[in-house]
Biopython code that builds the backbone (N, CA, C, O; Angstrom):
import numpy as np
from Bio.PDB.StructureBuilder import StructureBuilder

atoms = [
    (1, "UNK", "N", (60.455, 113.449, 143.175)),
    (1, "UNK", "CA", (60.270, 112.225, 143.938)),
    (1, "UNK", "C", (61.590, 111.713, 144.509)),
    (1, "UNK", "O", (61.615, 111.162, 145.609)),
    (2, "UNK", "N", (62.676, 111.889, 143.777)),
    (2, "UNK", "CA", (63.979, 111.389, 144.215)),
    (2, "UNK", "C", (64.394, 111.974, 145.575)),
    (2, "UNK", "O", (64.868, 111.222, 146.426)),
    (3, "UNK", "N", (64.234, 113.278, 145.810)),
    (3, "UNK", "CA", (64.606, 113.808, 147.128)),
    (3, "UNK", "C", (63.791, 113.168, 148.265)),
    (3, "UNK", "O", (64.312, 112.965, 149.362)),
    (4, "UNK", "N", (62.532, 112.855, 148.007)),
    (4, "UNK", "CA", (61.704, 112.185, 149.012)),
    (4, "UNK", "C", (62.240, 110.784, 149.290)),
    (4, "UNK", "O", (62.372, 110.397, 150.451)),
    (5, "UNK", "N", (62.551, 110.017, 148.243)),
    (5, "UNK", "CA", (63.091, 108.667, 148.417)),
    (5, "UNK", "C", (64.428, 108.690, 149.151)),
    (5, "UNK", "O", (64.691, 107.834, 149.997)),
    (6, "UNK", "N", (65.255, 109.651, 148.833)),
    (6, "UNK", "CA", (66.545, 109.769, 149.514)),
    (6, "UNK", "C", (66.347, 110.053, 150.998)),
    (6, "UNK", "O", (67.056, 109.502, 151.840)),
    (7, "UNK", "N", (65.402, 110.895, 151.309)),
    (7, "UNK", "CA", (65.146, 111.226, 152.712)),
    (7, "UNK", "C", (64.546, 110.044, 153.456)),
    (7, "UNK", "O", (64.899, 109.801, 154.610)),
    (8, "UNK", "N", (63.640, 109.299, 152.814)),
    (8, "UNK", "CA", (63.100, 108.095, 153.448)),
    (8, "UNK", "C", (64.210, 107.109, 153.784)),
    (8, "UNK", "O", (64.259, 106.581, 154.895)),
    (9, "UNK", "N", (65.092, 106.863, 152.839)),
    (9, "UNK", "CA", (66.219, 105.958, 153.060)),
    (9, "UNK", "C", (67.054, 106.430, 154.255)),
    (9, "UNK", "O", (67.411, 105.640, 155.129)),
    (10, "UNK", "N", (67.353, 107.709, 154.274)),
    (10, "UNK", "CA", (68.149, 108.288, 155.359)),
    (10, "UNK", "C", (67.450, 108.112, 156.714)),
    (10, "UNK", "O", (68.088, 107.749, 157.702)),
    (11, "UNK", "N", (66.155, 108.365, 156.753)),
    (11, "UNK", "CA", (65.402, 108.259, 158.004)),
    (11, "UNK", "C", (65.377, 106.820, 158.514)),
    (11, "UNK", "O", (65.648, 106.577, 159.690)),
    (12, "UNK", "N", (65.057, 105.871, 157.646)),
    (12, "UNK", "CA", (64.952, 104.482, 158.084)),
    (12, "UNK", "C", (66.303, 103.890, 158.469)),
    (12, "UNK", "O", (66.405, 103.193, 159.478)),
    (13, "UNK", "N", (67.333, 104.156, 157.685)),
    (13, "UNK", "CA", (68.644, 103.580, 158.019)),
    (13, "UNK", "C", (69.252, 104.226, 159.265)),
    (13, "UNK", "O", (70.118, 103.629, 159.904)),
    (14, "UNK", "N", (68.818, 105.423, 159.616)),
    (14, "UNK", "CA", (69.310, 106.031, 160.859)),
    (14, "UNK", "C", (68.731, 105.317, 162.083)),
    (14, "UNK", "O", (69.332, 105.342, 163.157)),
    (15, "UNK", "N", (67.572, 104.685, 161.923)),
    (15, "UNK", "CA", (66.956, 103.928, 163.013)),
    (15, "UNK", "C", (67.452, 102.485, 163.016)),
    (15, "UNK", "O", (67.781, 101.937, 164.068)),
    (16, "UNK", "N", (67.503, 101.872, 161.831)),
    (16, "UNK", "CA", (67.919, 100.473, 161.727)),
    (16, "UNK", "C", (68.656, 100.282, 160.404)),
    (16, "UNK", "O", (68.090, 100.500, 159.332)),
    (17, "UNK", "N", (69.909, 99.877, 160.485)),
    (17, "UNK", "CA", (70.753, 99.796, 159.279)),
    (17, "UNK", "C", (70.244, 98.791, 158.247)),
    (17, "UNK", "O", (70.475, 98.967, 157.051)),
    (18, "UNK", "N", (69.560, 97.745, 158.692)),
    (18, "UNK", "CA", (69.023, 96.741, 157.762)),
    (18, "UNK", "C", (67.625, 97.173, 157.310)),
    (18, "UNK", "O", (66.627, 96.550, 157.672)),
    (19, "UNK", "N", (67.567, 98.244, 156.516)),
    (19, "UNK", "CA", (66.310, 98.812, 156.017)),
    (19, "UNK", "C", (66.346, 98.833, 154.494)),
    (19, "UNK", "O", (67.340, 99.235, 153.888)),
    (20, "UNK", "N", (65.242, 98.390, 153.881)),
    (20, "UNK", "CA", (65.220, 98.231, 152.428)),
    (20, "UNK", "C", (63.907, 98.750, 151.849)),
    (20, "UNK", "O", (62.837, 98.558, 152.426)),
    (21, "UNK", "N", (64.009, 99.407, 150.704)),
    (21, "UNK", "CA", (62.826, 99.821, 149.969)),
    (21, "UNK", "C", (62.225, 98.600, 149.281)),
    (21, "UNK", "O", (62.910, 97.914, 148.522)),
    (22, "UNK", "N", (60.988, 98.334, 149.535)),
    (22, "UNK", "CA", (60.168, 97.279, 148.931)),
    (22, "UNK", "C", (60.521, 95.865, 149.383)),
    (22, "UNK", "O", (59.640, 95.154, 149.867)),
    (23, "UNK", "N", (61.774, 95.428, 149.244)),
    (23, "UNK", "CA", (62.140, 94.073, 149.677)),
    (23, "UNK", "C", (63.614, 94.038, 150.046)),
    (23, "UNK", "O", (64.397, 94.893, 149.631)),
    (24, "UNK", "N", (63.973, 93.044, 150.823)),
    (24, "UNK", "CA", (65.367, 92.881, 151.233)),
    (24, "UNK", "C", (66.173, 92.393, 150.035)),
    (24, "UNK", "O", (66.007, 91.261, 149.582)),
    (25, "UNK", "N", (67.036, 93.247, 149.535)),
    (25, "UNK", "CA", (67.814, 92.931, 148.335)),
    (25, "UNK", "C", (69.226, 92.455, 148.659)),
    (25, "UNK", "O", (70.056, 92.304, 147.763)),
    (26, "UNK", "N", (69.493, 92.222, 149.931)),
    (26, "UNK", "CA", (70.814, 91.781, 150.345)),
    (26, "UNK", "C", (71.058, 90.338, 149.898)),
    (26, "UNK", "O", (70.142, 89.516, 149.905)),
    (27, "UNK", "N", (72.295, 90.040, 149.511)),
    (27, "UNK", "CA", (72.609, 88.664, 149.096)),
    (27, "UNK", "C", (72.592, 87.709, 150.289)),
    (27, "UNK", "O", (72.337, 86.516, 150.123)),
    (28, "UNK", "N", (72.859, 88.222, 151.479)),
    (28, "UNK", "CA", (72.773, 87.441, 152.711)),
    (28, "UNK", "C", (71.822, 88.163, 153.659)),
    (28, "UNK", "O", (72.078, 89.302, 154.049)),
    (29, "UNK", "N", (70.736, 87.512, 154.028)),
    (29, "UNK", "CA", (69.732, 88.144, 154.884)),
    (29, "UNK", "C", (70.220, 88.163, 156.328)),
    (29, "UNK", "O", (70.606, 87.135, 156.884)),
    (30, "UNK", "N", (70.193, 89.351, 156.921)),
    (30, "UNK", "CA", (70.540, 89.537, 158.322)),
    (30, "UNK", "C", (69.279, 89.966, 159.067)),
    (30, "UNK", "O", (68.672, 90.986, 158.742)),
    (31, "UNK", "N", (68.898, 89.184, 160.058)),
    (31, "UNK", "CA", (67.715, 89.498, 160.866)),
    (31, "UNK", "C", (68.137, 90.245, 162.116)),
    (31, "UNK", "O", (69.262, 90.060, 162.580)),
    (32, "UNK", "N", (67.276, 91.083, 162.678)),
    (32, "UNK", "CA", (66.025, 91.536, 162.088)),
    (32, "UNK", "C", (66.289, 92.565, 160.986)),
    (32, "UNK", "O", (67.327, 93.226, 160.959)),
    (33, "UNK", "N", (65.326, 92.674, 160.093)),
    (33, "UNK", "CA", (65.413, 93.692, 159.054)),
    (33, "UNK", "C", (64.030, 94.269, 158.820)),
    (33, "UNK", "O", (63.023, 93.701, 159.242)),
    (34, "UNK", "N", (63.998, 95.410, 158.141)),
    (34, "UNK", "CA", (62.708, 96.010, 157.813)),
    (34, "UNK", "C", (62.671, 96.387, 156.346)),
    (34, "UNK", "O", (63.695, 96.685, 155.730)),
    (35, "UNK", "N", (61.469, 96.367, 155.806)),
    (35, "UNK", "CA", (61.227, 96.844, 154.454)),
    (35, "UNK", "C", (60.174, 97.948, 154.539)),
    (35, "UNK", "O", (59.344, 97.959, 155.448)),
    (36, "UNK", "N", (60.217, 98.857, 153.598)),
    (36, "UNK", "CA", (59.224, 99.927, 153.560)),
    (36, "UNK", "C", (58.820, 100.181, 152.120)),
    (36, "UNK", "O", (59.600, 99.975, 151.190)),
    (37, "UNK", "N", (57.603, 100.627, 151.960)),
    (37, "UNK", "CA", (57.057, 100.969, 150.653)),
    (37, "UNK", "C", (55.980, 102.022, 150.889)),
    (37, "UNK", "O", (55.613, 102.277, 152.036)),
    (38, "UNK", "N", (55.482, 102.621, 149.854)),
    (38, "UNK", "CA", (54.525, 103.705, 150.058)),
    (38, "UNK", "C", (53.519, 103.800, 148.922)),
    (38, "UNK", "O", (53.757, 103.332, 147.809)),
    (39, "UNK", "N", (52.396, 104.417, 149.236)),
    (39, "UNK", "CA", (51.368, 104.804, 148.272)),
    (39, "UNK", "C", (51.122, 106.286, 148.481)),
    (39, "UNK", "O", (51.248, 106.797, 149.594)),
    (40, "UNK", "N", (50.773, 106.965, 147.410)),
    (40, "UNK", "CA", (50.619, 108.420, 147.527)),
    (40, "UNK", "C", (49.231, 108.875, 147.120)),
    (40, "UNK", "O", (48.479, 108.169, 146.448)),
    (41, "UNK", "N", (48.927, 110.092, 147.560)),
    (41, "UNK", "CA", (47.678, 110.746, 147.180)),
    (41, "UNK", "C", (47.932, 112.246, 147.102)),
    (41, "UNK", "O", (48.701, 112.787, 147.896)),
    (42, "UNK", "N", (47.297, 112.917, 146.156)),
    (42, "UNK", "CA", (47.448, 114.371, 146.095)),
    (42, "UNK", "C", (46.625, 115.017, 147.212)),
    (42, "UNK", "O", (45.506, 114.586, 147.491)),
    (43, "UNK", "N", (47.173, 116.033, 147.837)),
    (43, "UNK", "CA", (46.443, 116.743, 148.886)),
    (43, "UNK", "C", (46.019, 118.115, 148.374)),
    (43, "UNK", "O", (44.845, 118.484, 148.429)),
    (44, "UNK", "N", (46.979, 118.844, 147.887)),
    (44, "UNK", "CA", (46.713, 120.157, 147.312)),
    (44, "UNK", "C", (47.889, 120.507, 146.419)),
    (44, "UNK", "O", (48.832, 119.726, 146.300)),
    (45, "UNK", "N", (47.844, 121.649, 145.802)),
    (45, "UNK", "CA", (48.919, 122.086, 144.926)),
    (45, "UNK", "C", (50.245, 122.057, 145.687)),
    (45, "UNK", "O", (50.358, 122.666, 146.751)),
    (46, "UNK", "N", (51.232, 121.367, 145.162)),
    (46, "UNK", "CA", (52.579, 121.253, 145.731)),
    (46, "UNK", "C", (52.652, 120.417, 147.010)),
    (46, "UNK", "O", (53.680, 120.430, 147.686)),
    (47, "UNK", "N", (51.584, 119.689, 147.358)),
    (47, "UNK", "CA", (51.590, 118.857, 148.563)),
    (47, "UNK", "C", (50.977, 117.499, 148.253)),
    (47, "UNK", "O", (49.880, 117.409, 147.701)),
    (48, "UNK", "N", (51.708, 116.434, 148.619)),
    (48, "UNK", "CA", (51.214, 115.062, 148.483)),
    (48, "UNK", "C", (51.251, 114.386, 149.842)),
    (48, "UNK", "O", (52.038, 114.747, 150.717)),
    (49, "UNK", "N", (50.376, 113.395, 149.997)),
    (49, "UNK", "CA", (50.378, 112.569, 151.192)),
    (49, "UNK", "C", (50.874, 111.181, 150.842)),
    (49, "UNK", "O", (50.607, 110.680, 149.750)),
    (50, "UNK", "N", (51.592, 110.558, 151.757)),
    (50, "UNK", "CA", (52.152, 109.228, 151.525)),
    (50, "UNK", "C", (51.831, 108.316, 152.706)),
    (50, "UNK", "O", (52.115, 108.649, 153.856)),
    (51, "UNK", "N", (51.236, 107.157, 152.405)),
    (51, "UNK", "CA", (51.077, 106.097, 153.386)),
    (51, "UNK", "C", (52.316, 105.220, 153.278)),
    (51, "UNK", "O", (52.564, 104.616, 152.235)),
    (52, "UNK", "N", (53.087, 105.151, 154.344)),
    (52, "UNK", "CA", (54.326, 104.377, 154.337)),
    (52, "UNK", "C", (54.109, 103.109, 155.144)),
    (52, "UNK", "O", (53.890, 103.162, 156.354)),
    (53, "UNK", "N", (54.172, 101.974, 154.470)),
    (53, "UNK", "CA", (54.025, 100.676, 155.118)),
    (53, "UNK", "C", (55.402, 100.120, 155.436)),
    (53, "UNK", "O", (56.282, 100.079, 154.576)),
    (54, "UNK", "N", (55.579, 99.696, 156.672)),
    (54, "UNK", "CA", (56.850, 99.152, 157.143)),
    (54, "UNK", "C", (56.602, 97.743, 157.656)),
    (54, "UNK", "O", (55.707, 97.530, 158.474)),
    (55, "UNK", "N", (57.380, 96.786, 157.189)),
    (55, "UNK", "CA", (57.313, 95.419, 157.692)),
    (55, "UNK", "C", (58.640, 95.103, 158.369)),
    (55, "UNK", "O", (59.709, 95.303, 157.793)),
    (56, "UNK", "N", (58.555, 94.604, 159.609)),
    (56, "UNK", "CA", (59.748, 94.209, 160.355)),
    (56, "UNK", "C", (59.728, 92.692, 160.489)),
    (56, "UNK", "O", (58.724, 92.108, 160.897)),
    (57, "UNK", "N", (60.846, 92.061, 160.142)),
    (57, "UNK", "CA", (60.973, 90.601, 160.172)),
    (57, "UNK", "C", (62.075, 90.200, 161.144)),
    (57, "UNK", "O", (63.088, 90.889, 161.269)),
    (58, "UNK", "N", (61.867, 89.074, 161.835)),
    (58, "UNK", "CA", (62.918, 88.507, 162.674)),
    (58, "UNK", "C", (62.789, 86.990, 162.678)),
    (58, "UNK", "O", (61.710, 86.436, 162.468)),
    (59, "UNK", "N", (63.922, 86.334, 162.925)),
    (59, "UNK", "CA", (63.935, 84.873, 162.930)),
    (59, "UNK", "C", (64.312, 84.292, 164.299)),
    (59, "UNK", "O", (64.867, 83.197, 164.383)),
    (60, "UNK", "N", (64.005, 85.037, 165.367)),
    (60, "UNK", "CA", (64.374, 84.573, 166.699)),
    (60, "UNK", "C", (63.266, 83.765, 167.379)),
    (60, "UNK", "O", (63.476, 83.227, 168.467)),
    (61, "UNK", "N", (62.105, 83.674, 166.761)),
    (61, "UNK", "CA", (61.004, 82.913, 167.344)),
    (61, "UNK", "C", (60.159, 83.706, 168.317)),
    (61, "UNK", "O", (59.172, 83.188, 168.841)),
    (62, "UNK", "N", (60.533, 84.979, 168.576)),
    (62, "UNK", "CA", (59.705, 85.839, 169.430)),
    (62, "UNK", "C", (59.718, 87.261, 168.868)),
    (62, "UNK", "O", (60.379, 87.544, 167.869)),
    (63, "UNK", "N", (58.978, 88.139, 169.525)),
    (63, "UNK", "CA", (58.803, 89.501, 169.004)),
    (63, "UNK", "C", (59.689, 90.540, 169.692)),
    (63, "UNK", "O", (59.545, 91.732, 169.418)),
    (64, "UNK", "N", (60.583, 90.133, 170.561)),
    (64, "UNK", "CA", (61.359, 91.079, 171.344)),
    (64, "UNK", "C", (62.130, 92.083, 170.482)),
    (64, "UNK", "O", (62.008, 93.290, 170.689)),
    (65, "UNK", "N", (62.908, 91.608, 169.536)),
    (65, "UNK", "CA", (63.692, 92.512, 168.674)),
    (65, "UNK", "C", (62.778, 93.352, 167.781)),
    (65, "UNK", "O", (63.066, 94.516, 167.505)),
    (66, "UNK", "N", (61.686, 92.754, 167.339)),
    (66, "UNK", "CA", (60.729, 93.490, 166.500)),
    (66, "UNK", "C", (60.112, 94.637, 167.277)),
    (66, "UNK", "O", (60.016, 95.753, 166.765)),
    (67, "UNK", "N", (59.684, 94.373, 168.529)),
    (67, "UNK", "CA", (59.095, 95.427, 169.354)),
    (67, "UNK", "C", (60.117, 96.518, 169.666)),
    (67, "UNK", "O", (59.762, 97.691, 169.773)),
    (68, "UNK", "N", (61.373, 96.137, 169.810)),
    (68, "UNK", "CA", (62.424, 97.113, 170.057)),
    (68, "UNK", "C", (62.562, 98.056, 168.851)),
    (68, "UNK", "O", (62.626, 99.274, 169.018)),
    (69, "UNK", "N", (62.607, 97.497, 167.653)),
    (69, "UNK", "CA", (62.702, 98.326, 166.443)),
    (69, "UNK", "C", (61.442, 99.160, 166.269)),
    (69, "UNK", "O", (61.520, 100.333, 165.904)),
    (70, "UNK", "N", (60.275, 98.561, 166.527)),
    (70, "UNK", "CA", (59.018, 99.310, 166.427)),
    (70, "UNK", "C", (59.037, 100.517, 167.360)),
    (70, "UNK", "O", (58.644, 101.614, 166.963)),
    (71, "UNK", "N", (59.484, 100.325, 168.579)),
    (71, "UNK", "CA", (59.560, 101.417, 169.545)),
    (71, "UNK", "C", (60.507, 102.517, 169.062)),
    (71, "UNK", "O", (60.199, 103.704, 169.174)),
    (72, "UNK", "N", (61.649, 102.119, 168.529)),
    (72, "UNK", "CA", (62.604, 103.099, 168.000)),
    (72, "UNK", "C", (62.017, 103.880, 166.825)),
    (72, "UNK", "O", (62.216, 105.090, 166.717)),
    (73, "UNK", "N", (61.298, 103.190, 165.951)),
    (73, "UNK", "CA", (60.669, 103.873, 164.815)),
    (73, "UNK", "C", (59.619, 104.867, 165.288)),
    (73, "UNK", "O", (59.576, 105.999, 164.806)),
    (74, "UNK", "N", (58.773, 104.455, 166.226)),
    (74, "UNK", "CA", (57.739, 105.355, 166.747)),
    (74, "UNK", "C", (58.372, 106.590, 167.378)),
    (74, "UNK", "O", (57.929, 107.713, 167.137)),
    (75, "UNK", "N", (59.410, 106.380, 168.186)),
    (75, "UNK", "CA", (60.097, 107.512, 168.820)),
    (75, "UNK", "C", (60.748, 108.420, 167.776)),
    (75, "UNK", "O", (60.687, 109.645, 167.881)),
    (76, "UNK", "N", (61.364, 107.813, 166.780)),
    (76, "UNK", "CA", (62.060, 108.593, 165.757)),
    (76, "UNK", "C", (61.094, 109.456, 164.937)),
    (76, "UNK", "O", (61.376, 110.623, 164.665)),
    (77, "UNK", "N", (59.970, 108.882, 164.551)),
    (77, "UNK", "CA", (59.047, 109.600, 163.672)),
    (77, "UNK", "C", (58.030, 110.454, 164.423)),
    (77, "UNK", "O", (57.284, 111.213, 163.805)),
    (78, "UNK", "N", (57.995, 110.338, 165.742)),
    (78, "UNK", "CA", (57.057, 111.139, 166.532)),
    (78, "UNK", "C", (57.388, 112.620, 166.355)),
    (78, "UNK", "O", (58.471, 113.079, 166.718)),
    (79, "UNK", "N", (56.453, 113.337, 165.801)),
    (79, "UNK", "CA", (56.609, 114.768, 165.539)),
    (79, "UNK", "C", (57.860, 115.091, 164.703)),
    (79, "UNK", "O", (58.413, 116.186, 164.798)),
    (80, "UNK", "N", (58.292, 114.131, 163.893)),
    (80, "UNK", "CA", (59.472, 114.324, 163.057)),
    (80, "UNK", "C", (59.126, 115.252, 161.893)),
    (80, "UNK", "O", (58.162, 115.021, 161.163)),
    (81, "UNK", "N", (59.915, 116.284, 161.737)),
    (81, "UNK", "CA", (59.777, 117.240, 160.646)),
    (81, "UNK", "C", (61.127, 117.346, 159.958)),
    (81, "UNK", "O", (62.150, 117.532, 160.618)),
    (82, "UNK", "N", (61.137, 117.230, 158.634)),
    (82, "UNK", "CA", (62.384, 117.291, 157.873)),
    (82, "UNK", "C", (62.252, 118.377, 156.810)),
    (82, "UNK", "O", (61.331, 118.363, 155.994)),
    (83, "UNK", "N", (63.186, 119.308, 156.840)),
    (83, "UNK", "CA", (63.203, 120.377, 155.844)),
    (83, "UNK", "C", (64.522, 120.308, 155.086)),
    (83, "UNK", "O", (65.600, 120.413, 155.671)),
    (84, "UNK", "N", (64.412, 120.130, 153.774)),
    (84, "UNK", "CA", (65.592, 120.196, 152.911)),
    (84, "UNK", "C", (65.325, 121.276, 151.867)),
    (84, "UNK", "O", (64.277, 121.921, 151.888)),
    (85, "UNK", "N", (66.247, 121.466, 150.983)),
    (85, "UNK", "CA", (66.031, 122.433, 149.900)),
    (85, "UNK", "C", (64.900, 121.989, 148.979)),
    (85, "UNK", "O", (64.267, 122.818, 148.325)),
    (86, "UNK", "N", (64.643, 120.674, 148.928)),
    (86, "UNK", "CA", (63.687, 120.126, 147.980)),
    (86, "UNK", "C", (62.310, 119.803, 148.563)),
    (86, "UNK", "O", (61.293, 119.939, 147.883)),
    (87, "UNK", "N", (62.286, 119.376, 149.828)),
    (87, "UNK", "CA", (61.033, 118.910, 150.435)),
    (87, "UNK", "C", (60.911, 119.341, 151.892)),
    (87, "UNK", "O", (61.901, 119.570, 152.588)),
    (88, "UNK", "N", (59.655, 119.442, 152.323)),
    (88, "UNK", "CA", (59.344, 119.599, 153.747)),
    (88, "UNK", "C", (58.418, 118.430, 154.076)),
    (88, "UNK", "O", (57.325, 118.323, 153.521)),
    (89, "UNK", "N", (58.865, 117.544, 154.992)),
    (89, "UNK", "CA", (58.146, 116.309, 155.296)),
    (89, "UNK", "C", (57.720, 116.311, 156.756)),
    (89, "UNK", "O", (58.500, 116.644, 157.649)),
    (90, "UNK", "N", (56.455, 115.928, 156.981)),
    (90, "UNK", "CA", (55.904, 115.795, 158.333)),
    (90, "UNK", "C", (55.387, 114.382, 158.499)),
    (90, "UNK", "O", (54.494, 113.957, 157.765)),
    (91, "UNK", "N", (55.939, 113.643, 159.461)),
    (91, "UNK", "CA", (55.595, 112.242, 159.689)),
    (91, "UNK", "C", (54.613, 112.089, 160.842)),
    (91, "UNK", "O", (54.638, 112.856, 161.805)),
    (92, "UNK", "N", (53.741, 111.075, 160.727)),
    (92, "UNK", "CA", (52.822, 110.699, 161.802)),
    (92, "UNK", "C", (52.676, 109.181, 161.839)),
    (92, "UNK", "O", (52.600, 108.534, 160.795)),
    (93, "UNK", "N", (52.638, 108.620, 163.037)),
    (93, "UNK", "CA", (52.407, 107.185, 163.200)),
    (93, "UNK", "C", (50.912, 106.917, 163.114)),
    (93, "UNK", "O", (50.119, 107.660, 163.694)),
    (94, "UNK", "N", (50.509, 105.854, 162.391)),
    (94, "UNK", "CA", (49.099, 105.499, 162.270)),
    (94, "UNK", "C", (48.730, 104.232, 163.028)),
    (94, "UNK", "O", (47.780, 104.232, 163.811)),
    (95, "UNK", "N", (49.490, 103.127, 162.799)),
    (95, "UNK", "CA", (49.090, 101.858, 163.411)),
    (95, "UNK", "C", (50.218, 100.841, 163.343)),
    (95, "UNK", "O", (51.201, 101.021, 162.624)),
    (96, "UNK", "N", (50.049, 99.752, 164.120)),
    (96, "UNK", "CA", (50.941, 98.596, 163.997)),
    (96, "UNK", "C", (50.118, 97.339, 164.267)),
    (96, "UNK", "O", (49.244, 97.330, 165.134)),
    (97, "UNK", "N", (50.408, 96.284, 163.515)),
    (97, "UNK", "CA", (49.675, 95.019, 163.646)),
    (97, "UNK", "C", (50.626, 93.844, 163.432)),
    (97, "UNK", "O", (51.635, 93.951, 162.736)),
    (98, "UNK", "N", (50.271, 92.721, 164.054)),
    (98, "UNK", "CA", (51.021, 91.490, 163.852)),
    (98, "UNK", "C", (50.554, 90.863, 162.544)),
    (98, "UNK", "O", (49.359, 90.867, 162.246)),
    (99, "UNK", "N", (51.484, 90.327, 161.764)),
    (99, "UNK", "CA", (51.169, 89.649, 160.510)),
    (99, "UNK", "C", (51.568, 88.181, 160.662)),
    (99, "UNK", "O", (52.754, 87.889, 160.820)),
    (100, "UNK", "N", (50.612, 87.251, 160.618)),
    (100, "UNK", "CA", (50.969, 85.830, 160.718)),
    (100, "UNK", "C", (51.844, 85.406, 159.529)),
    (100, "UNK", "O", (51.596, 85.805, 158.391)),
    (101, "UNK", "N", (52.859, 84.602, 159.809)),
    (101, "UNK", "CA", (53.747, 84.131, 158.745)),
    (101, "UNK", "C", (53.549, 82.650, 158.444)),
    (101, "UNK", "O", (54.017, 82.154, 157.419)),
    (102, "UNK", "N", (52.860, 81.949, 159.331)),
    (102, "UNK", "CA", (52.713, 80.505, 159.145)),
    (102, "UNK", "C", (53.964, 79.742, 159.533)),
    (102, "UNK", "O", (54.073, 78.545, 159.265)),
    (103, "UNK", "N", (54.901, 80.419, 160.157)),
    (103, "UNK", "CA", (56.173, 79.818, 160.563)),
    (103, "UNK", "C", (56.344, 80.048, 162.068)),
    (103, "UNK", "O", (56.037, 81.134, 162.561)),
    (104, "UNK", "N", (56.821, 79.059, 162.790)),
    (104, "UNK", "CA", (57.027, 79.206, 164.231)),
    (104, "UNK", "C", (58.225, 80.085, 164.569)),
    (104, "UNK", "O", (58.308, 80.620, 165.674)),
    (105, "UNK", "N", (59.137, 80.237, 163.646)),
    (105, "UNK", "CA", (60.373, 80.979, 163.898)),
    (105, "UNK", "C", (60.317, 82.404, 163.344)),
    (105, "UNK", "O", (60.610, 83.360, 164.061)),
    (106, "UNK", "N", (59.946, 82.546, 162.085)),
    (106, "UNK", "CA", (59.909, 83.868, 161.446)),
    (106, "UNK", "C", (58.709, 84.657, 161.987)),
    (106, "UNK", "O", (57.570, 84.193, 161.931)),
    (107, "UNK", "N", (58.985, 85.847, 162.507)),
    (107, "UNK", "CA", (57.949, 86.741, 163.027)),
    (107, "UNK", "C", (57.939, 88.011, 162.185)),
    (107, "UNK", "O", (58.961, 88.424, 161.636)),
    (108, "UNK", "N", (56.739, 88.628, 162.097)),
    (108, "UNK", "CA", (56.584, 89.814, 161.248)),
    (108, "UNK", "C", (55.558, 90.755, 161.868)),
    (108, "UNK", "O", (54.544, 90.330, 162.422)),
    (109, "UNK", "N", (55.852, 92.037, 161.759)),
    (109, "UNK", "CA", (54.912, 93.069, 162.181)),
    (109, "UNK", "C", (54.863, 94.151, 161.120)),
    (109, "UNK", "O", (55.863, 94.433, 160.460)),
    (110, "UNK", "N", (53.689, 94.760, 160.959)),
    (110, "UNK", "CA", (53.504, 95.833, 159.994)),
    (110, "UNK", "C", (53.167, 97.111, 160.739)),
    (110, "UNK", "O", (52.327, 97.114, 161.639)),
    (111, "UNK", "N", (53.824, 98.190, 160.360)),
    (111, "UNK", "CA", (53.537, 99.524, 160.893)),
    (111, "UNK", "C", (53.148, 100.406, 159.722)),
    (111, "UNK", "O", (53.567, 100.174, 158.588)),
    (112, "UNK", "N", (52.348, 101.413, 160.003)),
    (112, "UNK", "CA", (52.016, 102.372, 158.950)),
    (112, "UNK", "C", (52.197, 103.778, 159.491)),
    (112, "UNK", "O", (51.741, 104.125, 160.581)),
    (113, "UNK", "N", (52.876, 104.565, 158.688)),
    (113, "UNK", "CA", (53.068, 105.983, 158.965)),
    (113, "UNK", "C", (52.415, 106.769, 157.834)),
    (113, "UNK", "O", (52.239, 106.259, 156.727)),
    (114, "UNK", "N", (52.065, 108.000, 158.124)),
    (114, "UNK", "CA", (51.546, 108.889, 157.092)),
    (114, "UNK", "C", (52.429, 110.118, 157.104)),
    (114, "UNK", "O", (52.802, 110.612, 158.167)),
    (115, "UNK", "N", (52.762, 110.610, 155.927)),
    (115, "UNK", "CA", (53.513, 111.853, 155.896)),
    (115, "UNK", "C", (52.970, 112.766, 154.806)),
    (115, "UNK", "O", (52.482, 112.328, 153.763)),
    (116, "UNK", "N", (53.078, 114.033, 155.097)),
    (116, "UNK", "CA", (52.746, 115.065, 154.118)),
    (116, "UNK", "C", (54.054, 115.611, 153.585)),
    (116, "UNK", "O", (54.987, 115.884, 154.340)),
    (117, "UNK", "N", (54.107, 115.766, 152.270)),
    (117, "UNK", "CA", (55.314, 116.271, 151.628)),
    (117, "UNK", "C", (54.967, 117.535, 150.848)),
    (117, "UNK", "O", (54.138, 117.517, 149.938)),
    (118, "UNK", "N", (55.605, 118.605, 151.217)),
    (118, "UNK", "CA", (55.520, 119.844, 150.445)),
    (118, "UNK", "C", (56.733, 119.875, 149.527)),
    (118, "UNK", "O", (57.877, 119.831, 149.980)),
    (119, "UNK", "N", (56.463, 119.951, 148.240)),
    (119, "UNK", "CA", (57.539, 120.004, 147.252)),
    (119, "UNK", "C", (57.998, 121.444, 147.165)),
    (119, "UNK", "O", (57.228, 122.316, 146.764)),
    (120, "UNK", "N", (59.243, 121.706, 147.536)),
    (120, "UNK", "CA", (59.744, 123.064, 147.657)),
    (120, "UNK", "C", (60.371, 123.590, 146.374)),
    (120, "UNK", "O", (60.622, 124.789, 146.251)),
    (121, "UNK", "N", (60.625, 122.703, 145.419)),
    (121, "UNK", "CA", (61.181, 123.140, 144.135)),
    (121, "UNK", "C", (60.195, 122.783, 143.034)),
    (121, "UNK", "O", (59.650, 121.680, 143.007)),
    (122, "UNK", "N", (59.979, 123.692, 142.158)),
    (122, "UNK", "CA", (58.975, 123.515, 141.111)),
    (122, "UNK", "C", (59.202, 122.269, 140.264)),
    (122, "UNK", "O", (58.238, 121.616, 139.864)),
    (123, "UNK", "N", (60.471, 121.922, 139.980)),
    (123, "UNK", "CA", (60.726, 120.760, 139.108)),
    (123, "UNK", "C", (60.299, 119.438, 139.729)),
    (123, "UNK", "O", (60.203, 118.444, 139.010)),
    (124, "UNK", "N", (60.036, 119.382, 141.047)),
    (124, "UNK", "CA", (59.601, 118.147, 141.701)),
    (124, "UNK", "C", (58.086, 118.027, 141.730)),
    (124, "UNK", "O", (57.557, 116.994, 142.141)),
    (125, "UNK", "N", (57.389, 119.052, 141.307)),
    (125, "UNK", "CA", (55.925, 119.045, 141.382)),
    (125, "UNK", "C", (55.328, 118.310, 140.206)),
    (125, "UNK", "O", (54.106, 118.202, 140.100)),
]
sb = StructureBuilder()
sb.init_structure("model")
sb.init_model(0)
sb.init_chain("A")
sb.init_seg("    ")
for serial, (resi, resn, name, xyz) in enumerate(atoms, 1):
    if name == "N":
        sb.init_residue(resn, " ", resi, " ")
    sb.init_atom(name, np.array(xyz, "f"), 0.0, 1.0, " ", f" {name:<3s}", serial, name[0])
structure = sb.get_structure()
């Protein structure tokens, strides 16, 4: 699992430096930022599927920066294939939706990606 988490971190921070697993753990919040988390399912022997939920937050009162990051994420993960010694990952975009925050300033959007992970080393299975 660790090689998968390392690769997720690498992928998200290459698109947007303010990227965090599960929640923004920074002592000072810098907007816009994104958080990501995942749920998994077994597909077959040595292969798991992961639903990756991404939330993008901004405090500018509009969605311009959020849509910019969303576009970059879609472009980055479109047909993205990652092969390392430990994993082979295939990403696909599923959906994006606006999430009401109840605040006139803070804006939020949720994206979901799906990826298949082939575990290439037996100890990761």
